[in-house]
PDB file with one MODEL, atoms N, CA, C and O in Angstrom:
MODEL        1
ATOM      1  N   UNK A   1    -116.551 -54.851-106.394  1.00  0.00           N
ATOM      2  CA  UNK A   1    -117.321 -55.072-105.167  1.00  0.00           C
ATOM      3  C   UNK A   1    -116.754 -54.162-104.035  1.00  0.00           C
ATOM      4  O   UNK A   1    -115.546 -53.931-103.967  1.00  0.00           O
ATOM      5  N   UNK A   2    -117.615 -53.673-103.186  1.00  0.00           N
ATOM      6  CA  UNK A   2    -117.157 -52.793-102.172  1.00  0.00           C
ATOM      7  C   UNK A   2    -116.485 -53.532-100.979  1.00  0.00           C
ATOM      8  O   UNK A   2    -116.446 -54.761-100.930  1.00  0.00           O
ATOM      9  N   UNK A   3    -115.982 -52.764-100.065  1.00  0.00           N
ATOM     10  CA  UNK A   3    -115.356 -53.338 -98.841  1.00  0.00           C
ATOM     11  C   UNK A   3    -116.411 -53.884 -97.980  1.00  0.00           C
ATOM     12  O   UNK A   3    -117.593 -53.589 -98.155  1.00  0.00           O
ATOM     13  N   UNK A   4    -116.009 -54.674 -97.055  1.00  0.00           N
ATOM     14  CA  UNK A   4    -116.942 -55.258 -96.052  1.00  0.00           C
ATOM     15  C   UNK A   4    -117.389 -54.139 -95.129  1.00  0.00           C
ATOM     16  O   UNK A   4    -116.587 -53.307 -94.707  1.00  0.00           O
ATOM     17  N   UNK A   5    -118.702 -54.130 -94.816  1.00  0.00           N
ATOM     18  CA  UNK A   5    -119.185 -53.215 -93.810  1.00  0.00           C
ATOM     19  C   UNK A   5    -118.839 -53.696 -92.485  1.00  0.00           C
ATOM     20  O   UNK A   5    -118.623 -54.897 -92.325  1.00  0.00           O
ATOM     21  N   UNK A   6    -118.762 -52.832 -91.466  1.00  0.00           N
ATOM     22  CA  UNK A   6    -118.374 -53.269 -90.094  1.00  0.00           C
ATOM     23  C   UNK A   6    -119.399 -54.189 -89.569  1.00  0.00           C
ATOM     24  O   UNK A   6    -120.538 -54.254 -90.032  1.00  0.00           O
ATOM     25  N   UNK A   7    -118.934 -54.938 -88.531  1.00  0.00           N
ATOM     26  CA  UNK A   7    -119.708 -55.947 -87.850  1.00  0.00           C
ATOM     27  C   UNK A   7    -120.960 -55.333 -87.229  1.00  0.00           C
ATOM     28  O   UNK A   7    -121.996 -55.990 -87.126  1.00  0.00           O
ATOM     29  N   UNK A   8    -120.860 -54.088 -86.823  1.00  0.00           N
ATOM     30  CA  UNK A   8    -121.984 -53.469 -86.175  1.00  0.00           C
ATOM     31  C   UNK A   8    -123.004 -52.763 -87.154  1.00  0.00           C
ATOM     32  O   UNK A   8    -123.956 -52.118 -86.714  1.00  0.00           O
ATOM     33  N   UNK A   9    -122.780 -52.905 -88.386  1.00  0.00           N
ATOM     34  CA  UNK A   9    -123.653 -52.363 -89.407  1.00  0.00           C
ATOM     35  C   UNK A   9    -125.133 -53.007 -89.278  1.00  0.00           C
ATOM     36  O   UNK A   9    -125.284 -54.193 -88.987  1.00  0.00           O
ATOM     37  N   UNK A  10    -126.100 -52.216 -89.495  1.00  0.00           N
ATOM     38  CA  UNK A  10    -127.504 -52.776 -89.349  1.00  0.00           C
ATOM     39  C   UNK A  10    -128.266 -52.566 -90.677  1.00  0.00           C
ATOM     40  O   UNK A  10    -127.994 -51.650 -91.453  1.00  0.00           O
ATOM     41  N   UNK A  11    -129.155 -53.402 -90.866  1.00  0.00           N
ATOM     42  CA  UNK A  11    -130.142 -53.338 -91.978  1.00  0.00           C
ATOM     43  C   UNK A  11    -131.522 -53.459 -91.365  1.00  0.00           C
ATOM     44  O   UNK A  11    -131.958 -54.547 -90.990  1.00  0.00           O
ATOM     45  N   UNK A  12    -132.201 -52.330 -91.268  1.00  0.00           N
ATOM     46  CA  UNK A  12    -133.570 -52.246 -90.633  1.00  0.00           C
ATOM     47  C   UNK A  12    -133.573 -52.956 -89.264  1.00  0.00           C
ATOM     48  O   UNK A  12    -134.532 -53.655 -88.937  1.00  0.00           O
ATOM     49  N   UNK A  13    -132.555 -52.786 -88.502  1.00  0.00           N
ATOM     50  CA  UNK A  13    -132.479 -53.291 -87.114  1.00  0.00           C
ATOM     51  C   UNK A  13    -131.767 -54.625 -86.957  1.00  0.00           C
ATOM     52  O   UNK A  13    -131.490 -55.065 -85.842  1.00  0.00           O
ATOM     53  N   UNK A  14    -131.480 -55.251 -88.062  1.00  0.00           N
ATOM     54  CA  UNK A  14    -130.726 -56.533 -88.067  1.00  0.00           C
ATOM     55  C   UNK A  14    -129.213 -56.225 -88.036  1.00  0.00           C
ATOM     56  O   UNK A  14    -128.596 -55.937 -89.062  1.00  0.00           O
ATOM     57  N   UNK A  15    -128.642 -56.297 -86.819  1.00  0.00           N
ATOM     58  CA  UNK A  15    -127.226 -56.074 -86.681  1.00  0.00           C
ATOM     59  C   UNK A  15    -126.411 -57.232 -87.264  1.00  0.00           C
ATOM     60  O   UNK A  15    -126.750 -58.407 -87.123  1.00  0.00           O
ATOM     61  N   UNK A  16    -125.366 -56.852 -87.899  1.00  0.00           N
ATOM     62  CA  UNK A  16    -124.394 -57.847 -88.455  1.00  0.00           C
ATOM     63  C   UNK A  16    -124.879 -58.319 -89.821  1.00  0.00           C
ATOM     64  O   UNK A  16    -124.024 -58.703 -90.619  1.00  0.00           O
ATOM     65  N   UNK A  17    -126.092 -58.327 -90.151  1.00  0.00           N
ATOM     66  CA  UNK A  17    -126.578 -58.899 -91.383  1.00  0.00           C
ATOM     67  C   UNK A  17    -125.845 -58.290 -92.616  1.00  0.00           C
ATOM     68  O   UNK A  17    -125.379 -59.046 -93.469  1.00  0.00           O
ATOM     69  N   UNK A  18    -125.734 -56.939 -92.724  1.00  0.00           N
ATOM     70  CA  UNK A  18    -125.011 -56.407 -93.906  1.00  0.00           C
ATOM     71  C   UNK A  18    -123.577 -56.951 -94.024  1.00  0.00           C
ATOM     72  O   UNK A  18    -123.143 -57.258 -95.135  1.00  0.00           O
ATOM     73  N   UNK A  19    -122.884 -57.071 -92.995  1.00  0.00           N
ATOM     74  CA  UNK A  19    -121.528 -57.574 -93.073  1.00  0.00           C
ATOM     75  C   UNK A  19    -121.460 -59.070 -93.491  1.00  0.00           C
ATOM     76  O   UNK A  19    -120.570 -59.505 -94.223  1.00  0.00           O
ATOM     77  N   UNK A  20    -122.451 -59.816 -92.981  1.00  0.00           N
ATOM     78  CA  UNK A  20    -122.479 -61.221 -93.322  1.00  0.00           C
ATOM     79  C   UNK A  20    -122.836 -61.319 -94.802  1.00  0.00           C
ATOM     80  O   UNK A  20    -122.223 -62.132 -95.495  1.00  0.00           O
ATOM     81  N   UNK A  21    -123.720 -60.599 -95.298  1.00  0.00           N
ATOM     82  CA  UNK A  21    -124.075 -60.599 -96.798  1.00  0.00           C
ATOM     83  C   UNK A  21    -122.936 -60.195 -97.623  1.00  0.00           C
ATOM     84  O   UNK A  21    -122.710 -60.800 -98.671  1.00  0.00           O
ATOM     85  N   UNK A  22    -122.137 -59.142 -97.205  1.00  0.00           N
ATOM     86  CA  UNK A  22    -120.960 -58.776 -97.885  1.00  0.00           C
ATOM     87  C   UNK A  22    -119.958 -59.944 -97.974  1.00  0.00           C
ATOM     88  O   UNK A  22    -119.385 -60.221 -99.028  1.00  0.00           O
ATOM     89  N   UNK A  23    -119.782 -60.581 -96.886  1.00  0.00           N
ATOM     90  CA  UNK A  23    -118.816 -61.747 -96.804  1.00  0.00           C
ATOM     91  C   UNK A  23    -119.289 -62.864 -97.731  1.00  0.00           C
ATOM     92  O   UNK A  23    -118.488 -63.464 -98.448  1.00  0.00           O
ATOM     93  N   UNK A  24    -120.589 -63.137 -97.712  1.00  0.00           N
ATOM     94  CA  UNK A  24    -121.029 -64.167 -98.617  1.00  0.00           C
ATOM     95  C   UNK A  24    -120.831 -63.791-100.118  1.00  0.00           C
ATOM     96  O   UNK A  24    -120.442 -64.649-100.910  1.00  0.00           O
ATOM     97  N   UNK A  25    -121.076 -62.608-100.483  1.00  0.00           N
ATOM     98  CA  UNK A  25    -120.843 -62.111-101.840  1.00  0.00           C
ATOM     99  C   UNK A  25    -119.412 -62.141-102.245  1.00  0.00           C
ATOM    100  O   UNK A  25    -119.080 -62.589-103.343  1.00  0.00           O
ATOM    101  N   UNK A  26    -118.517 -61.651-101.343  1.00  0.00           N
ATOM    102  CA  UNK A  26    -117.078 -61.738-101.586  1.00  0.00           C
ATOM    103  C   UNK A  26    -116.546 -63.117-101.676  1.00  0.00           C
ATOM    104  O   UNK A  26    -115.663 -63.411-102.482  1.00  0.00           O
ATOM    105  N   UNK A  27    -117.071 -63.956-100.864  1.00  0.00           N
ATOM    106  CA  UNK A  27    -116.635 -65.387-100.943  1.00  0.00           C
ATOM    107  C   UNK A  27    -117.006 -66.026-102.248  1.00  0.00           C
ATOM    108  O   UNK A  27    -116.218 -66.736-102.874  1.00  0.00           O
ATOM    109  N   UNK A  28    -118.255 -65.750-102.650  1.00  0.00           N
ATOM    110  CA  UNK A  28    -118.675 -66.283-104.003  1.00  0.00           C
ATOM    111  C   UNK A  28    -117.829 -65.678-105.125  1.00  0.00           C
ATOM    112  O   UNK A  28    -117.513 -66.381-106.085  1.00  0.00           O
ATOM    113  N   UNK A  29    -117.468 -64.455-105.041  1.00  0.00           N
ATOM    114  CA  UNK A  29    -116.658 -63.761-106.067  1.00  0.00           C
ATOM    115  C   UNK A  29    -115.180 -64.062-106.023  1.00  0.00           C
ATOM    116  O   UNK A  29    -114.432 -63.705-106.933  1.00  0.00           O
ATOM    117  N   UNK A  30    -114.751 -64.742-104.926  1.00  0.00           N
ATOM    118  CA  UNK A  30    -113.336 -65.034-104.715  1.00  0.00           C
ATOM    119  C   UNK A  30    -112.518 -63.868-104.366  1.00  0.00           C
ATOM    120  O   UNK A  30    -111.328 -63.833-104.679  1.00  0.00           O
ATOM    121  N   UNK A  31    -113.130 -62.850-103.691  1.00  0.00           N
ATOM    122  CA  UNK A  31    -112.438 -61.650-103.267  1.00  0.00           C
ATOM    123  C   UNK A  31    -112.509 -61.436-101.761  1.00  0.00           C
ATOM    124  O   UNK A  31    -112.414 -60.306-101.281  1.00  0.00           O
ATOM    125  N   UNK A  32    -112.671 -62.483-101.049  1.00  0.00           N
ATOM    126  CA  UNK A  32    -112.910 -62.387 -99.565  1.00  0.00           C
ATOM    127  C   UNK A  32    -111.678 -61.884 -98.774  1.00  0.00           C
ATOM    128  O   UNK A  32    -111.822 -61.271 -97.716  1.00  0.00           O
ATOM    129  N   UNK A  33    -110.438 -62.160 -99.319  1.00  0.00           N
ATOM    130  CA  UNK A  33    -109.213 -61.711 -98.704  1.00  0.00           C
ATOM    131  C   UNK A  33    -109.167 -62.071 -97.215  1.00  0.00           C
ATOM    132  O   UNK A  33    -108.830 -61.212 -96.400  1.00  0.00           O
ATOM    133  N   UNK A  34    -109.494 -63.314 -96.832  1.00  0.00           N
ATOM    134  CA  UNK A  34    -109.358 -63.737 -95.463  1.00  0.00           C
ATOM    135  C   UNK A  34    -110.588 -63.598 -94.692  1.00  0.00           C
ATOM    136  O   UNK A  34    -110.652 -64.065 -93.555  1.00  0.00           O
ATOM    137  N   UNK A  35    -111.607 -62.965 -95.251  1.00  0.00           N
ATOM    138  CA  UNK A  35    -112.915 -62.753 -94.515  1.00  0.00           C
ATOM    139  C   UNK A  35    -113.989 -63.613 -95.140  1.00  0.00           C
ATOM    140  O   UNK A  35    -115.000 -63.126 -95.646  1.00  0.00           O
ATOM    141  N   UNK A  36    -113.746 -64.860 -95.091  1.00  0.00           N
ATOM    142  CA  UNK A  36    -114.580 -65.829 -95.793  1.00  0.00           C
ATOM    143  C   UNK A  36    -115.926 -65.969 -95.012  1.00  0.00           C
ATOM    144  O   UNK A  36    -115.977 -65.892 -93.785  1.00  0.00           O
ATOM    145  N   UNK A  37    -116.971 -66.170 -95.783  1.00  0.00           N
ATOM    146  CA  UNK A  37    -118.267 -66.450 -95.220  1.00  0.00           C
ATOM    147  C   UNK A  37    -118.260 -67.800 -94.497  1.00  0.00           C
ATOM    148  O   UNK A  37    -117.683 -68.769 -94.991  1.00  0.00           O
ATOM    149  N   UNK A  38    -118.884 -67.857 -93.362  1.00  0.00           N
ATOM    150  CA  UNK A  38    -119.107 -69.124 -92.632  1.00  0.00           C
ATOM    151  C   UNK A  38    -118.279 -69.156 -91.340  1.00  0.00           C
ATOM    152  O   UNK A  38    -118.055 -70.234 -90.789  1.00  0.00           O
ATOM    153  N   UNK A  39    -117.832 -68.027 -90.858  1.00  0.00           N
ATOM    154  CA  UNK A  39    -117.145 -67.944 -89.537  1.00  0.00           C
ATOM    155  C   UNK A  39    -118.103 -68.144 -88.424  1.00  0.00           C
ATOM    156  O   UNK A  39    -119.304 -68.035 -88.673  1.00  0.00           O
ATOM    157  N   UNK A  40    -117.694 -68.433 -87.191  1.00  0.00           N
ATOM    158  CA  UNK A  40    -118.572 -68.588 -86.070  1.00  0.00           C
ATOM    159  C   UNK A  40    -119.618 -67.468 -85.918  1.00  0.00           C
ATOM    160  O   UNK A  40    -120.779 -67.746 -85.619  1.00  0.00           O
ATOM    161  N   UNK A  41    -119.205 -66.188 -86.126  1.00  0.00           N
ATOM    162  CA  UNK A  41    -120.165 -65.116 -86.008  1.00  0.00           C
ATOM    163  C   UNK A  41    -121.252 -65.205 -87.024  1.00  0.00           C
ATOM    164  O   UNK A  41    -122.408 -64.896 -86.732  1.00  0.00           O
ATOM    165  N   UNK A  42    -120.897 -65.635 -88.255  1.00  0.00           N
ATOM    166  CA  UNK A  42    -121.904 -65.843 -89.339  1.00  0.00           C
ATOM    167  C   UNK A  42    -122.887 -66.843 -88.878  1.00  0.00           C
ATOM    168  O   UNK A  42    -124.100 -66.647 -88.957  1.00  0.00           O
ATOM    169  N   UNK A  43    -122.332 -67.966 -88.374  1.00  0.00           N
ATOM    170  CA  UNK A  43    -123.245 -69.087 -87.868  1.00  0.00           C
ATOM    171  C   UNK A  43    -124.106 -68.632 -86.752  1.00  0.00           C
ATOM    172  O   UNK A  43    -125.263 -69.051 -86.717  1.00  0.00           O
ATOM    173  N   UNK A  44    -123.665 -67.798 -85.808  1.00  0.00           N
ATOM    174  CA  UNK A  44    -124.472 -67.383 -84.757  1.00  0.00           C
ATOM    175  C   UNK A  44    -125.612 -66.511 -85.285  1.00  0.00           C
ATOM    176  O   UNK A  44    -126.760 -66.637 -84.858  1.00  0.00           O
ATOM    177  N   UNK A  45    -125.261 -65.601 -86.246  1.00  0.00           N
ATOM    178  CA  UNK A  45    -126.332 -64.786 -86.839  1.00  0.00           C
ATOM    179  C   UNK A  45    -127.353 -65.665 -87.606  1.00  0.00           C
ATOM    180  O   UNK A  45    -128.555 -65.426 -87.485  1.00  0.00           O
ATOM    181  N   UNK A  46    -126.929 -66.632 -88.359  1.00  0.00           N
ATOM    182  CA  UNK A  46    -127.867 -67.466 -89.051  1.00  0.00           C
ATOM    183  C   UNK A  46    -128.708 -68.307 -88.088  1.00  0.00           C
ATOM    184  O   UNK A  46    -129.880 -68.561 -88.370  1.00  0.00           O
ATOM    185  N   UNK A  47    -128.108 -68.772 -86.894  1.00  0.00           N
ATOM    186  CA  UNK A  47    -128.913 -69.521 -85.991  1.00  0.00           C
ATOM    187  C   UNK A  47    -129.975 -68.634 -85.410  1.00  0.00           C
ATOM    188  O   UNK A  47    -131.120 -69.063 -85.271  1.00  0.00           O
ATOM    189  N   UNK A  48    -129.644 -67.427 -85.069  1.00  0.00           N
ATOM    190  CA  UNK A  48    -130.701 -66.534 -84.530  1.00  0.00           C
ATOM    191  C   UNK A  48    -131.776 -66.254 -85.498  1.00  0.00           C
ATOM    192  O   UNK A  48    -132.930 -66.118 -85.094  1.00  0.00           O
ATOM    193  N   UNK A  49    -131.466 -66.153 -86.807  1.00  0.00           N
ATOM    194  CA  UNK A  49    -132.421 -65.959 -87.849  1.00  0.00           C
ATOM    195  C   UNK A  49    -133.163 -67.270 -88.207  1.00  0.00           C
ATOM    196  O   UNK A  49    -134.243 -67.213 -88.796  1.00  0.00           O
ATOM    197  N   UNK A  50    -132.617 -68.410 -87.872  1.00  0.00           N
ATOM    198  CA  UNK A  50    -133.249 -69.663 -88.245  1.00  0.00           C
ATOM    199  C   UNK A  50    -133.074 -70.058 -89.706  1.00  0.00           C
ATOM    200  O   UNK A  50    -133.939 -70.662 -90.340  1.00  0.00           O
ATOM    201  N   UNK A  51    -131.856 -69.665 -90.214  1.00  0.00           N
ATOM    202  CA  UNK A  51    -131.633 -70.045 -91.619  1.00  0.00           C
ATOM    203  C   UNK A  51    -130.265 -70.772 -91.729  1.00  0.00           C
ATOM    204  O   UNK A  51    -129.471 -70.769 -90.788  1.00  0.00           O
ATOM    205  N   UNK A  52    -130.036 -71.342 -92.811  1.00  0.00           N
ATOM    206  CA  UNK A  52    -128.807 -72.074 -93.065  1.00  0.00           C
ATOM    207  C   UNK A  52    -127.886 -71.312 -93.964  1.00  0.00           C
ATOM    208  O   UNK A  52    -128.318 -70.388 -94.652  1.00  0.00           O
ATOM    209  N   UNK A  53    -126.603 -71.679 -93.980  1.00  0.00           N
ATOM    210  CA  UNK A  53    -125.644 -71.048 -94.994  1.00  0.00           C
ATOM    211  C   UNK A  53    -126.149 -71.165 -96.415  1.00  0.00           C
ATOM    212  O   UNK A  53    -125.982 -70.237 -97.207  1.00  0.00           O
ATOM    213  N   UNK A  54    -126.752 -72.263 -96.750  1.00  0.00           N
ATOM    214  CA  UNK A  54    -127.279 -72.463 -98.109  1.00  0.00           C
ATOM    215  C   UNK A  54    -128.309 -71.431 -98.431  1.00  0.00           C
ATOM    216  O   UNK A  54    -128.333 -70.930 -99.556  1.00  0.00           O
ATOM    217  N   UNK A  55    -129.158 -71.086 -97.508  1.00  0.00           N
ATOM    218  CA  UNK A  55    -130.141 -70.010 -97.750  1.00  0.00           C
ATOM    219  C   UNK A  55    -129.479 -68.656 -98.039  1.00  0.00           C
ATOM    220  O   UNK A  55    -129.846 -67.939 -98.970  1.00  0.00           O
ATOM    221  N   UNK A  56    -128.473 -68.338 -97.184  1.00  0.00           N
ATOM    222  CA  UNK A  56    -127.724 -67.061 -97.429  1.00  0.00           C
ATOM    223  C   UNK A  56    -127.099 -67.029 -98.849  1.00  0.00           C
ATOM    224  O   UNK A  56    -127.246 -66.065 -99.600  1.00  0.00           O
ATOM    225  N   UNK A  57    -126.417 -68.100 -99.158  1.00  0.00           N
ATOM    226  CA  UNK A  57    -125.860 -68.147-100.501  1.00  0.00           C
ATOM    227  C   UNK A  57    -126.873 -68.024-101.601  1.00  0.00           C
ATOM    228  O   UNK A  57    -126.682 -67.279-102.562  1.00  0.00           O
ATOM    229  N   UNK A  58    -127.982 -68.778-101.454  1.00  0.00           N
ATOM    230  CA  UNK A  58    -129.085 -68.746-102.492  1.00  0.00           C
ATOM    231  C   UNK A  58    -129.582 -67.235-102.599  1.00  0.00           C
ATOM    232  O   UNK A  58    -129.761 -66.717-103.701  1.00  0.00           O
ATOM    233  N   UNK A  59    -129.777 -66.613-101.510  1.00  0.00           N
ATOM    234  CA  UNK A  59    -130.365 -65.253-101.586  1.00  0.00           C
ATOM    235  C   UNK A  59    -129.399 -64.239-102.087  1.00  0.00           C
ATOM    236  O   UNK A  59    -129.803 -63.378-102.869  1.00  0.00           O
ATOM    237  N   UNK A  60    -128.167 -64.269-101.706  1.00  0.00           N
ATOM    238  CA  UNK A  60    -127.168 -63.312-102.237  1.00  0.00           C
ATOM    239  C   UNK A  60    -126.944 -63.565-103.725  1.00  0.00           C
ATOM    240  O   UNK A  60    -126.753 -62.609-104.476  1.00  0.00           O
ATOM    241  N   UNK A  61    -126.961 -64.762-104.158  1.00  0.00           N
ATOM    242  CA  UNK A  61    -126.870 -65.133-105.580  1.00  0.00           C
ATOM    243  C   UNK A  61    -128.081 -64.570-106.359  1.00  0.00           C
ATOM    244  O   UNK A  61    -127.921 -64.039-107.457  1.00  0.00           O
ATOM    245  N   UNK A  62    -129.231 -64.687-105.806  1.00  0.00           N
ATOM    246  CA  UNK A  62    -130.422 -64.281-106.426  1.00  0.00           C
ATOM    247  C   UNK A  62    -130.709 -62.753-106.485  1.00  0.00           C
ATOM    248  O   UNK A  62    -131.220 -62.198-107.458  1.00  0.00           O
ATOM    249  N   UNK A  63    -130.326 -62.139-105.344  1.00  0.00           N
ATOM    250  CA  UNK A  63    -130.649 -60.702-105.183  1.00  0.00           C
ATOM    251  C   UNK A  63    -129.341 -59.864-105.023  1.00  0.00           C
ATOM    252  O   UNK A  63    -128.564 -60.090-104.095  1.00  0.00           O
ATOM    253  N   UNK A  64    -129.128 -58.922-105.921  1.00  0.00           N
ATOM    254  CA  UNK A  64    -127.939 -58.113-105.772  1.00  0.00           C
ATOM    255  C   UNK A  64    -127.992 -57.047-104.668  1.00  0.00           C
ATOM    256  O   UNK A  64    -126.959 -56.469-104.330  1.00  0.00           O
ATOM    257  N   UNK A  65    -129.137 -56.785-104.118  1.00  0.00           N
ATOM    258  CA  UNK A  65    -129.179 -55.753-103.092  1.00  0.00           C
ATOM    259  C   UNK A  65    -129.724 -56.333-101.836  1.00  0.00           C
ATOM    260  O   UNK A  65    -130.489 -57.297-101.859  1.00  0.00           O
ATOM    261  N   UNK A  66    -129.326 -55.741-100.715  1.00  0.00           N
ATOM    262  CA  UNK A  66    -129.634 -56.224 -99.359  1.00  0.00           C
ATOM    263  C   UNK A  66    -131.080 -56.186 -99.086  1.00  0.00           C
ATOM    264  O   UNK A  66    -131.611 -57.106 -98.463  1.00  0.00           O
ATOM    265  N   UNK A  67    -131.776 -55.128 -99.537  1.00  0.00           N
ATOM    266  CA  UNK A  67    -133.217 -55.008 -99.172  1.00  0.00           C
ATOM    267  C   UNK A  67    -133.977 -56.159 -99.724  1.00  0.00           C
ATOM    268  O   UNK A  67    -134.859 -56.690 -99.051  1.00  0.00           O
ATOM    269  N   UNK A  68    -133.662 -56.589-100.975  1.00  0.00           N
ATOM    270  CA  UNK A  68    -134.316 -57.783-101.567  1.00  0.00           C
ATOM    271  C   UNK A  68    -134.077 -59.025-100.779  1.00  0.00           C
ATOM    272  O   UNK A  68    -134.974 -59.853-100.621  1.00  0.00           O
ATOM    273  N   UNK A  69    -132.876 -59.167-100.281  1.00  0.00           N
ATOM    274  CA  UNK A  69    -132.551 -60.343 -99.438  1.00  0.00           C
ATOM    275  C   UNK A  69    -133.374 -60.292 -98.128  1.00  0.00           C
ATOM    276  O   UNK A  69    -133.969 -61.286 -97.713  1.00  0.00           O
ATOM    277  N   UNK A  70    -133.387 -59.140 -97.515  1.00  0.00           N
ATOM    278  CA  UNK A  70    -134.152 -58.996 -96.301  1.00  0.00           C
ATOM    279  C   UNK A  70    -135.616 -59.245 -96.542  1.00  0.00           C
ATOM    280  O   UNK A  70    -136.260 -59.931 -95.749  1.00  0.00           O
ATOM    281  N   UNK A  71    -136.154 -58.718 -97.594  1.00  0.00           N
ATOM    282  CA  UNK A  71    -137.536 -58.959 -97.916  1.00  0.00           C
ATOM    283  C   UNK A  71    -137.858 -60.425 -98.018  1.00  0.00           C
ATOM    284  O   UNK A  71    -138.863 -60.887 -97.477  1.00  0.00           O
ATOM    285  N   UNK A  72    -136.999 -61.171 -98.717  1.00  0.00           N
ATOM    286  CA  UNK A  72    -137.222 -62.669 -98.820  1.00  0.00           C
ATOM    287  C   UNK A  72    -136.996 -63.323 -97.501  1.00  0.00           C
ATOM    288  O   UNK A  72    -137.715 -64.276 -97.201  1.00  0.00           O
ATOM    289  N   UNK A  73    -136.085 -62.915 -96.692  1.00  0.00           N
ATOM    290  CA  UNK A  73    -135.943 -63.451 -95.376  1.00  0.00           C
ATOM    291  C   UNK A  73    -137.187 -63.279 -94.521  1.00  0.00           C
ATOM    292  O   UNK A  73    -137.641 -64.191 -93.830  1.00  0.00           O
ATOM    293  N   UNK A  74    -137.722 -62.052 -94.603  1.00  0.00           N
ATOM    294  CA  UNK A  74    -138.948 -61.785 -93.817  1.00  0.00           C
ATOM    295  C   UNK A  74    -140.077 -62.654 -94.354  1.00  0.00           C
ATOM    296  O   UNK A  74    -140.882 -63.178 -93.583  1.00  0.00           O
ATOM    297  N   UNK A  75    -140.141 -62.810 -95.692  1.00  0.00           N
ATOM    298  CA  UNK A  75    -141.247 -63.703 -96.202  1.00  0.00           C
ATOM    299  C   UNK A  75    -141.025 -65.159 -95.804  1.00  0.00           C
ATOM    300  O   UNK A  75    -141.964 -65.955 -95.836  1.00  0.00           O
ATOM    301  N   UNK A  76    -139.872 -65.497 -95.453  1.00  0.00           N
ATOM    302  CA  UNK A  76    -139.597 -66.907 -94.994  1.00  0.00           C
ATOM    303  C   UNK A  76    -139.769 -66.964 -93.502  1.00  0.00           C
ATOM    304  O   UNK A  76    -139.588 -68.045 -92.940  1.00  0.00           O
ATOM    305  N   UNK A  77    -140.094 -65.928 -92.830  1.00  0.00           N
ATOM    306  CA  UNK A  77    -140.413 -65.931 -91.441  1.00  0.00           C
ATOM    307  C   UNK A  77    -139.343 -65.729 -90.431  1.00  0.00           C
ATOM    308  O   UNK A  77    -139.491 -66.170 -89.291  1.00  0.00           O
ATOM    309  N   UNK A  78    -138.234 -65.062 -90.800  1.00  0.00           N
ATOM    310  CA  UNK A  78    -137.242 -64.721 -89.732  1.00  0.00           C
ATOM    311  C   UNK A  78    -137.765 -63.908 -88.698  1.00  0.00           C
ATOM    312  O   UNK A  78    -138.671 -63.114 -88.950  1.00  0.00           O
ATOM    313  N   UNK A  79    -137.247 -64.032 -87.452  1.00  0.00           N
ATOM    314  CA  UNK A  79    -137.667 -63.204 -86.296  1.00  0.00           C
ATOM    315  C   UNK A  79    -137.435 -61.789 -86.519  1.00  0.00           C
ATOM    316  O   UNK A  79    -136.557 -61.396 -87.287  1.00  0.00           O
ATOM    317  N   UNK A  80    -138.202 -61.008 -85.865  1.00  0.00           N
ATOM    318  CA  UNK A  80    -138.002 -59.522 -85.852  1.00  0.00           C
ATOM    319  C   UNK A  80    -136.731 -59.256 -85.150  1.00  0.00           C
ATOM    320  O   UNK A  80    -136.336 -60.050 -84.297  1.00  0.00           O
ATOM    321  N   UNK A  81    -136.026 -58.133 -85.465  1.00  0.00           N
ATOM    322  CA  UNK A  81    -134.746 -57.753 -84.935  1.00  0.00           C
ATOM    323  C   UNK A  81    -134.828 -57.709 -83.370  1.00  0.00           C
ATOM    324  O   UNK A  81    -133.910 -58.213 -82.722  1.00  0.00           O
ATOM    325  N   UNK A  82    -135.876 -57.136 -82.752  1.00  0.00           N
ATOM    326  CA  UNK A  82    -135.961 -57.081 -81.380  1.00  0.00           C
ATOM    327  C   UNK A  82    -136.042 -58.435 -80.636  1.00  0.00           C
ATOM    328  O   UNK A  82    -135.592 -58.605 -79.502  1.00  0.00           O
ATOM    329  N   UNK A  83    -136.670 -59.402 -81.393  1.00  0.00           N
ATOM    330  CA  UNK A  83    -136.800 -60.773 -80.822  1.00  0.00           C
ATOM    331  C   UNK A  83    -135.423 -61.470 -80.808  1.00  0.00           C
ATOM    332  O   UNK A  83    -135.158 -62.310 -79.948  1.00  0.00           O
ATOM    333  N   UNK A  84    -134.562 -61.114 -81.760  1.00  0.00           N
ATOM    334  CA  UNK A  84    -133.252 -61.796 -81.877  1.00  0.00           C
ATOM    335  C   UNK A  84    -132.272 -61.280 -80.761  1.00  0.00           C
ATOM    336  O   UNK A  84    -131.420 -62.033 -80.290  1.00  0.00           O
ATOM    337  N   UNK A  85    -132.408 -60.038 -80.370  1.00  0.00           N
ATOM    338  CA  UNK A  85    -131.539 -59.414 -79.390  1.00  0.00           C
ATOM    339  C   UNK A  85    -131.763 -59.818 -77.972  1.00  0.00           C
ATOM    340  O   UNK A  85    -130.970 -59.474 -77.096  1.00  0.00           O
ATOM    341  N   UNK A  86    -132.804 -60.526 -77.725  1.00  0.00           N
ATOM    342  CA  UNK A  86    -133.192 -60.917 -76.315  1.00  0.00           C
ATOM    343  C   UNK A  86    -132.264 -62.065 -75.819  1.00  0.00           C
ATOM    344  O   UNK A  86    -132.410 -62.533 -74.690  1.00  0.00           O
TER     345      UNK A  86
ENDMDL
END
């Protein structure tokens, strides 16, 4: 598994999402090394997206790539990136 991407990494305009997905995957794999999924910044990101930690875990378990996770998040109706930044 690769290293965590920086907090300012973006996925199609969604800032922090790639880092949070990395943390979730590393936490599940037992390789988080102190960067466990579920920190306050993760919860802020999830709150802005309107999703729960369980959804993130479900999606990273189901989809090995970030684009597939984002596609499913969009299908579930997460706000557009510009709407979250306001």
